[in-house]
VEXTORFI-9257 format. One record per residue (C-alpha): residue in one letter; x, y, z; chain; residue number from 1. Coordinates in Angstrom, 1 decimal, decimal comma. Layout:
BEGIN
+--------+--------+--------+--------+--------+-----+
! residu !      X !      Y !      Z ! chaine ! num !
+--------+--------+--------+--------+--------+-----+
!      a !      X !      Y !      Z !      A ! NUM !
...
+--------+--------+--------+--------+--------+-----+
END
This chain:
BEGIN
+--------+--------+--------+--------+--------+-----+
! residu !      X !      Y !      Z ! chaine ! num !
+--------+--------+--------+--------+--------+-----+
!      m !   15,9 !   12,4 !    5,3 !      A !   1 !
!      n !   13,9 !   14,7 !    6,9 !      A !   2 !
!      i !   10,4 !   14,7 !    8,1 !      A !   3 !
!      v !    8,9 !   16,0 !    5,2 !      A !   4 !
!      t !   10,4 !   13,9 !    2,8 !      A !   5 !
!      i !    9,1 !   10,9 !    5,3 !      A !   6 !
!      i !    5,7 !   12,3 !    4,8 !      A !   7 !
!      l !    5,9 !   12,4 !    0,8 !      A !   8 !
!      v !    7,5 !    9,3 !    0,4 !      A !   9 !
!      v !    4,4 !    7,8 !    2,5 !      A !  10 !
!      l !    2,1 !    9,7 !    1,2 !      A !  11 !
!      v !    3,3 !    8,5 !   -2,3 !      A !  12 !
!      a !    3,5 !    4,6 !   -1,1 !      A !  13 !
!      f !   -0,2 !    5,4 !    0,2 !      A !  14 !
!      l !   -1,8 !    6,5 !   -3,7 !      A !  15 !
!      a !    0,3 !    3,6 !   -4,4 !      A !  16 !
!      g !   -1,5 !    1,1 !   -2,7 !      A !  17 !
!      m !   -4,8 !    2,6 !   -3,4 !      A !  18 !
!      e !   -4,2 !    2,4 !   -7,1 !      A !  19 !
!      g !   -3,4 !   -0,9 !   -6,7 !      A !  20 !
!      i !   -6,9 !   -1,4 !   -6,5 !      A !  21 !
!      l !   -8,6 !    1,9 !   -8,3 !      A !  22 !
!      d !   -6,3 !    1,3 !  -11,0 !      A !  23 !
!      e !   -7,1 !    5,1 !  -12,4 !      A !  24 !
!      f !   -4,0 !    7,1 !  -12,0 !      A !  25 !
!      q !   -1,0 !    4,1 !  -12,0 !      A !  26 !
!      f !    0,4 !    5,3 !   -8,9 !      A !  27 !
!      h !    1,0 !    1,6 !   -8,2 !      A !  28 !
!      q !    3,0 !    1,2 !  -11,5 !      A !  29 !
!      p !    6,8 !    1,0 !  -11,1 !      A !  30 !
!      l !    7,8 !    4,0 !  -13,8 !      A !  31 !
!      v !    5,3 !    6,3 !  -11,6 !      A !  32 !
!      a !    6,1 !    5,1 !   -8,0 !      A !  33 !
!      c !   10,1 !    4,8 !   -8,4 !      A !  34 !
!      t !   10,1 !    8,0 !  -10,4 !      A !  35 !
!      l !    7,8 !   10,2 !   -7,8 !      A !  36 !
!      i !   10,0 !    8,5 !   -4,5 !      A !  37 !
!      g !   13,2 !    9,6 !   -6,4 !      A !  38 !
!      l !   11,9 !   13,0 !   -6,8 !      A !  39 !
!      v !   10,7 !   13,4 !   -3,1 !      A !  40 !
!      t !   14,1 !   12,2 !   -2,1 !      A !  41 !
!      g !   16,3 !   13,6 !   -4,4 !      A !  42 !
!      h !   17,3 !   10,6 !   -6,3 !      A !  43 !
!      l !   15,2 !   11,5 !   -9,5 !      A !  44 !
!      e !   17,6 !   10,1 !  -12,2 !      A !  45 !
!      a !   17,9 !    6,6 !   -9,4 !      A !  46 !
!      g !   14,6 !    6,6 !   -9,3 !      A !  47 !
!      v !   13,4 !    6,9 !  -13,0 !      A !  48 !
!      v !   16,3 !    3,9 !  -13,8 !      A !  49 !
!      l !   14,6 !    1,5 !  -11,2 !      A !  50 !
!      g !   11,4 !    2,1 !  -12,3 !      A !  51 !
!      g !   11,9 !    2,0 !  -15,9 !      A !  52 !
!      s !   13,8 !   -1,7 !  -15,3 !      A !  53 !
!      l !   11,0 !   -2,9 !  -13,0 !      A !  54 !
!      q !    8,6 !   -1,7 !  -15,0 !      A !  55 !
!      m !   10,1 !   -4,2 !  -17,9 !      A !  56 !
!      i !    9,2 !   -7,0 !  -14,9 !      A !  57 !
!      a !    5,6 !   -5,5 !  -14,2 !      A !  58 !
!      l !    4,6 !   -6,0 !  -18,1 !      A !  59 !
!      g !    3,2 !   -9,7 !  -17,6 !      A !  60 !
!      w !    1,8 !   -8,9 !  -14,1 !      A !  61 !
!      a !   -1,9 !   -9,0 !  -14,2 !      A !  62 !
!      n !   -5,0 !  -10,4 !  -12,8 !      A !  63 !
!      i !   -6,5 !  -13,0 !  -14,1 !      A !  64 !
!      g !   -9,5 !  -15,3 !  -13,2 !      A !  65 !
!      a !   -9,1 !  -16,1 !   -9,7 !      A !  66 !
!      a !   -4,8 !  -16,2 !   -9,9 !      A !  67 !
!      v !   -4,0 !  -12,5 !   -8,3 !      A !  68 !
!      a !   -0,8 !  -10,9 !   -9,8 !      A !  69 !
!      p !    2,5 !   -9,8 !   -7,3 !      A !  70 !
!      d !    1,9 !   -6,9 !   -5,6 !      A !  71 !
!      a !    3,8 !   -4,0 !   -8,1 !      A !  72 !
!      a !    2,6 !   -1,0 !   -5,7 !      A !  73 !
!      l !    4,6 !   -2,7 !   -2,6 !      A !  74 !
!      a !    8,0 !   -4,2 !   -5,2 !      A !  75 !
!      s !    7,7 !   -0,5 !   -6,6 !      A !  76 !
!      v !    7,4 !    2,0 !   -3,1 !      A !  77 !
!      a !   10,0 !   -0,5 !   -1,0 !      A !  78 !
!      s !   12,4 !   -1,4 !   -3,1 !      A !  79 !
!      a !   12,9 !    2,5 !   -3,9 !      A !  80 !
!      i !   13,0 !    3,5 !   -0,4 !      A !  81 !
!      i !   15,8 !    0,7 !   -0,1 !      A !  82 !
!      l !   17,4 !    2,0 !   -3,1 !      A !  83 !
!      v !   17,3 !    5,6 !   -2,0 !      A !  84 !
!      l !   18,9 !    4,7 !    1,9 !      A !  85 !
!      g !   21,6 !    2,7 !    0,1 !      A !  86 !
!      l !   22,6 !    6,0 !   -1,6 !      A !  87 !
!      e !   22,5 !    8,4 !    1,6 !      A !  88 !
!      g !   25,9 !    9,3 !    1,6 !      A !  89 !
!      k !   26,9 !    8,8 !   -2,1 !      A !  90 !
!      t !   27,6 !   11,4 !   -4,9 !      A !  91 !
!      g !   25,8 !    9,2 !   -7,1 !      A !  92 !
!      f !   24,4 !    5,7 !   -7,9 !      A !  93 !
!      t !   25,6 !    2,3 !   -9,5 !      A !  94 !
!      k !   24,5 !   -0,1 !  -12,0 !      A !  95 !
!      g !   25,1 !   -2,7 !   -9,0 !      A !  96 !
!      d !   22,8 !   -0,3 !   -7,2 !      A !  97 !
!      i !   20,0 !   -0,9 !   -9,8 !      A !  98 !
!      s !   20,6 !   -4,6 !   -9,8 !      A !  99 !
!      t !   20,4 !   -5,1 !   -6,2 !      A ! 100 !
!      a !   17,1 !   -3,4 !   -5,9 !      A ! 101 !
!      i !   15,6 !   -5,3 !   -8,6 !      A ! 102 !
!      a !   16,6 !   -8,2 !   -7,5 !      A ! 103 !
!      i !   15,0 !   -7,6 !   -4,2 !      A ! 104 !
!      a !   11,6 !   -6,2 !   -5,8 !      A ! 105 !
!      v !   10,7 !   -9,8 !   -6,8 !      A ! 106 !
!      p !   10,4 !  -11,5 !   -3,0 !      A ! 107 !
!      l !    9,3 !   -8,0 !   -2,1 !      A ! 108 !
!      a !    6,3 !   -8,4 !   -5,2 !      A ! 109 !
!      v !    5,3 !  -11,9 !   -3,8 !      A ! 110 !
!      a !    5,5 !  -10,5 !   -0,3 !      A ! 111 !
!      g !    3,1 !   -7,9 !   -1,0 !      A ! 112 !
!      l !    0,4 !  -10,2 !   -3,1 !      A ! 113 !
!      v !   -0,3 !  -12,0 !    0,7 !      A ! 114 !
!      l !   -0,6 !   -8,8 !    2,3 !      A ! 115 !
!      t !   -2,9 !   -8,0 !   -0,5 !      A ! 116 !
!      m !   -5,3 !  -11,1 !    0,0 !      A ! 117 !
!      v !   -5,1 !  -10,5 !    4,1 !      A ! 118 !
!      v !   -6,6 !   -6,9 !    3,3 !      A ! 119 !
!      r !   -9,1 !   -8,5 !    0,5 !      A ! 120 !
!      t !  -10,2 !  -10,8 !    3,3 !      A ! 121 !
!      l !  -10,4 !   -8,5 !    5,9 !      A ! 122 !
!      a !  -12,9 !   -6,3 !    3,6 !      A ! 123 !
!      v !  -15,2 !   -9,4 !    3,0 !      A ! 124 !
!      p !  -17,0 !   -7,7 !    6,3 !      A ! 125 !
!      v !  -17,3 !   -4,5 !    4,9 !      A ! 126 !
!      v !  -18,9 !   -5,6 !    1,5 !      A ! 127 !
!      h !  -21,9 !   -7,4 !    3,7 !      A ! 128 !
!      i !  -21,9 !   -4,1 !    5,9 !      A ! 129 !
!      m !  -22,2 !   -2,0 !    2,5 !      A ! 130 !
!      d !  -25,0 !   -4,2 !    1,3 !      A ! 131 !
!      s !  -26,9 !   -4,1 !    4,9 !      A ! 132 !
!      a !  -26,8 !   -0,1 !    4,3 !      A ! 133 !
!      a !  -27,9 !   -0,2 !    1,2 !      A ! 134 !
!      e !  -31,1 !   -2,0 !    1,7 !      A ! 135 !
!      e !  -31,5 !    0,2 !    4,1 !      A ! 136 !
!      g !  -30,7 !    3,1 !    1,8 !      A ! 137 !
!      d !  -28,4 !    4,6 !    3,8 !      A ! 138 !
!      y !  -25,9 !    6,0 !    0,8 !      A ! 139 !
!      k !  -23,7 !    7,6 !    3,0 !      A ! 140 !
!      k !  -22,8 !    4,9 !    4,8 !      A ! 141 !
!      v !  -22,3 !    3,0 !    2,2 !      A ! 142 !
!      e !  -19,8 !    5,8 !    0,8 !      A ! 143 !
!      l !  -17,8 !    5,8 !    4,2 !      A ! 144 !
!      w !  -17,5 !    2,1 !    3,8 !      A ! 145 !
!      h !  -16,2 !    2,6 !    0,6 !      A ! 146 !
!      i !  -13,8 !    4,9 !    1,2 !      A ! 147 !
!      l !  -12,5 !    3,3 !    4,8 !      A ! 148 !
!      a !  -11,7 !   -0,3 !    2,2 !      A ! 149 !
!      v !  -10,0 !    1,8 !   -0,4 !      A ! 150 !
!      v !   -8,1 !    3,4 !    3,2 !      A ! 151 !
!      m !   -6,9 !   -0,1 !    3,6 !      A ! 152 !
!      q !   -5,2 !   -0,6 !    0,3 !      A ! 153 !
!      g !   -3,5 !    2,8 !    1,0 !      A ! 154 !
!      l !   -2,4 !    1,3 !    4,5 !      A ! 155 !
!      r !   -1,6 !   -2,2 !    3,0 !      A ! 156 !
!      i !    1,7 !   -0,1 !    1,1 !      A ! 157 !
!      a !    2,5 !    3,2 !    3,5 !      A ! 158 !
!      i !    2,6 !    1,0 !    6,5 !      A ! 159 !
!      p !    5,9 !   -1,4 !    5,7 !      A ! 160 !
!      a !    7,0 !    2,1 !    3,9 !      A ! 161 !
!      g !    6,7 !    4,0 !    7,0 !      A ! 162 !
!      a !    8,7 !    1,1 !    8,8 !      A ! 163 !
!      l !   11,6 !    1,1 !    6,1 !      A ! 164 !
!      l !   11,8 !    4,8 !    6,4 !      A ! 165 !
!      f !   12,6 !    4,6 !   10,4 !      A ! 166 !
!      i !   15,5 !    1,8 !    9,6 !      A ! 167 !
!      p !   19,2 !    3,8 !    9,8 !      A ! 168 !
!      a !   20,8 !    4,2 !    6,3 !      A ! 169 !
!      d !   23,6 !    2,5 !    7,9 !      A ! 170 !
!      v !   21,8 !   -0,6 !    9,0 !      A ! 171 !
!      v !   20,2 !   -0,4 !    5,3 !      A ! 172 !
!      q !   23,9 !   -0,6 !    3,3 !      A ! 173 !
!      g !   25,6 !   -3,2 !    5,9 !      A ! 174 !
!      a !   22,5 !   -5,2 !    5,2 !      A ! 175 !
!      l !   22,8 !   -5,3 !    1,5 !      A ! 176 !
!      a !   26,3 !   -5,8 !    1,2 !      A ! 177 !
!      a !   26,6 !   -8,1 !    3,6 !      A ! 178 !
!      m !   24,6 !  -10,1 !    1,0 !      A ! 179 !
!      p !   26,5 !  -12,9 !   -0,6 !      A ! 180 !
!      a !   27,3 !  -12,6 !   -4,4 !      A ! 181 !
!      w !   25,5 !  -16,3 !   -5,2 !      A ! 182 !
!      l !   22,3 !  -15,0 !   -3,5 !      A ! 183 !
!      t !   22,2 !  -11,3 !   -5,2 !      A ! 184 !
!      d !   23,2 !  -12,9 !   -8,4 !      A ! 185 !
!      g !   20,8 !  -15,7 !   -8,5 !      A ! 186 !
!      m !   18,2 !  -13,3 !   -7,4 !      A ! 187 !
!      a !   19,0 !  -10,6 !  -10,3 !      A ! 188 !
!      i !   18,9 !  -13,6 !  -12,6 !      A ! 189 !
!      g !   15,8 !  -15,1 !  -11,4 !      A ! 190 !
!      g !   14,4 !  -11,2 !  -12,1 !      A ! 191 !
!      g !   15,9 !  -11,8 !  -15,6 !      A ! 192 !
!      m !   13,7 !  -14,1 !  -16,0 !      A ! 193 !
!      v !   10,8 !  -12,7 !  -14,5 !      A ! 194 !
!      v !   11,0 !  -10,0 !  -16,9 !      A ! 195 !
!      a !   11,1 !  -13,2 !  -20,5 !      A ! 196 !
!      v !    7,9 !  -14,7 !  -18,7 !      A ! 197 !
!      g !    6,2 !  -11,3 !  -18,4 !      A ! 198 !
!      y !    7,1 !  -10,1 !  -22,2 !      A ! 199 !
!      a !    5,9 !  -13,7 !  -23,0 !      A ! 200 !
!      m !    2,5 !  -13,3 !  -21,5 !      A ! 201 !
!      v !    2,3 !   -9,9 !  -23,1 !      A ! 202 !
!      i !    3,1 !  -11,5 !  -26,5 !      A ! 203 !
!      n !    0,6 !  -14,2 !  -25,9 !      A ! 204 !
!      m !   -2,2 !  -12,1 !  -25,6 !      A ! 205 !
!      m !   -1,8 !  -10,0 !  -28,7 !      A ! 206 !
!      a !   -0,2 !  -12,2 !  -31,0 !      A ! 207 !
!      t !   -2,3 !  -12,9 !  -34,1 !      A ! 208 !
!      k !   -1,4 !  -13,3 !  -37,3 !      A ! 209 !
!      e !   -1,1 !   -9,2 !  -38,5 !      A ! 210 !
!      v !    1,1 !   -8,5 !  -34,9 !      A ! 211 !
!      w !    4,0 !  -11,6 !  -35,5 !      A ! 212 !
!      p !    5,6 !  -10,1 !  -38,7 !      A ! 213 !
!      f !    5,8 !   -6,4 !  -36,8 !      A ! 214 !
!      f !    7,3 !   -8,7 !  -34,1 !      A ! 215 !
!      a !   10,1 !   -9,5 !  -36,3 !      A ! 216 !
!      i !   11,0 !   -6,7 !  -37,7 !      A ! 217 !
!      g !   11,3 !   -4,9 !  -34,4 !      A ! 218 !
!      f !   13,6 !   -7,8 !  -32,8 !      A ! 219 !
!      v !   15,5 !   -7,4 !  -35,9 !      A ! 220 !
!      v !   16,2 !   -4,1 !  -35,8 !      A ! 221 !
!      a !   16,5 !   -4,0 !  -32,2 !      A ! 222 !
!      a !   20,0 !   -6,1 !  -32,7 !      A ! 223 !
!      i !   21,2 !   -3,0 !  -34,8 !      A ! 224 !
!      t !   22,9 !   -1,3 !  -32,2 !      A ! 225 !
!      e !   23,4 !    2,3 !  -34,1 !      A ! 226 !
!      i !   19,8 !    3,0 !  -33,4 !      A ! 227 !
!      t !   18,8 !    4,4 !  -30,5 !      A ! 228 !
!      l !   16,0 !    4,1 !  -28,2 !      A ! 229 !
!      i !   14,7 !    7,1 !  -29,8 !      A ! 230 !
!      g !   15,1 !    5,8 !  -33,5 !      A ! 231 !
!      l !   13,1 !    2,4 !  -32,4 !      A ! 232 !
!      g !   10,5 !    4,6 !  -31,0 !      A ! 233 !
!      v !    9,9 !    6,1 !  -34,2 !      A ! 234 !
!      l !    9,8 !    3,6 !  -36,4 !      A ! 235 !
!      g !    7,4 !    1,6 !  -34,0 !      A ! 236 !
!      v !    4,8 !    4,9 !  -35,1 !      A ! 237 !
!      a !    5,5 !    4,9 !  -38,2 !      A ! 238 !
!      l !    5,2 !    1,0 !  -38,7 !      A ! 239 !
!      a !    2,1 !    2,0 !  -36,8 !      A ! 240 !
!      l !    1,2 !    4,7 !  -38,9 !      A ! 241 !
!      i !    1,8 !    2,7 !  -41,9 !      A ! 242 !
!      y !   -0,9 !   -0,7 !  -41,0 !      A ! 243 !
!      l !   -3,5 !    2,1 !  -39,9 !      A ! 244 !
!      n !   -3,5 !    3,4 !  -43,4 !      A ! 245 !
!      l !   -3,8 !    0,5 !  -44,9 !      A ! 246 !
!      s !   -6,5 !   -0,7 !  -43,0 !      A ! 247 !
!      k !   -8,5 !    1,9 !  -43,8 !      A ! 248 !
!      m !   -7,4 !    1,4 !  -47,1 !      A ! 249 !
!      g !   -8,6 !   -2,4 !  -47,0 !      A ! 250 !
!      g !  -12,0 !   -1,5 !  -45,5 !      A ! 251 !
!      t !  -12,7 !    1,0 !  -47,9 !      A ! 252 !
!      s !  -11,7 !   -0,8 !  -51,0 !      A ! 253 !
!      g !  -14,3 !   -2,4 !  -53,2 !      A ! 254 !
!      g !  -13,4 !   -5,9 !  -54,1 !      A ! 255 !
!      g !  -12,1 !   -7,1 !  -50,6 !      A ! 256 !
!      g !  -14,4 !   -5,9 !  -48,5 !      A ! 257 !
!      g !  -11,9 !   -5,5 !  -45,7 !      A ! 258 !
!      h !  -12,3 !   -8,4 !  -43,6 !      A ! 259 !
!      g !   -9,2 !   -8,0 !  -41,2 !      A ! 260 !
!      d !   -6,5 !   -8,6 !  -43,1 !      A ! 261 !
!      p !   -5,5 !   -5,2 !  -45,0 !      A ! 262 !
!      l !   -2,6 !   -6,5 !  -46,9 !      A ! 263 !
!      d !   -5,0 !   -9,7 !  -48,5 !      A ! 264 !
!      s !   -7,7 !   -7,0 !  -49,2 !      A ! 265 !
!      i !   -5,2 !   -4,7 !  -51,1 !      A ! 266 !
!      l !   -4,1 !   -7,7 !  -53,0 !      A ! 267 !
!      n !   -7,2 !   -9,0 !  -53,7 !      A ! 268 !
!      d !   -8,5 !   -5,7 !  -55,2 !      A ! 269 !
!      y !   -5,8 !   -6,2 !  -57,8 !      A ! 270 !
+--------+--------+--------+--------+--------+-----+
END
């Protein structure tokens, strides 16, 4: 891996670390971070596949109250780098390469959670310094410390990423090959369970009596193997448009009055 590639990977890692706090351009999301690392390292297809797989796991990762979610930024960046180093010298990637990277991503996310808590603890004095600067009316000092605090979050991911890049590829390949089957299979199963929990959390947040029928329809239609993902997406968009049109009809009809259930409103009109 040449110096330009290393700089680009560290830059992506730095942006992913900052976005873990800013949450504006979504660089910390697995689909974005893994794809960018795959792009700059010449393994775009592997990066997209890994990012898409990890995104399914990270769907349920969200900060709720005082509970901090696992770190998607470190999991994405580190697992993508490990995947790329493992692919050095190969002509392509296999399903096993992706499965190994995904299995490694889950414990990396937990490790990133520890790093996040450390950096946030270090940022507490920064907040007090900014408060003092605000009382003095020194807004430039407030902005400076604000930027430094965000940079700390970027370095939280960039430093581990840089350390991984200087590990020889053959060492990474040897370490991955030395992992016993029970360990890799166990982590893969655990990662699959995390996916199920993530979906369950998302469904629990959006579960209403109006949404459940669509969930049931999607669950049944997804079992039809002849329908591709593009076909499922078209069906989803069509159902969403149908629901929106029914919502407008239910909200503007005279008798029903539109009380949140468009189908009930339409039926009451007749």
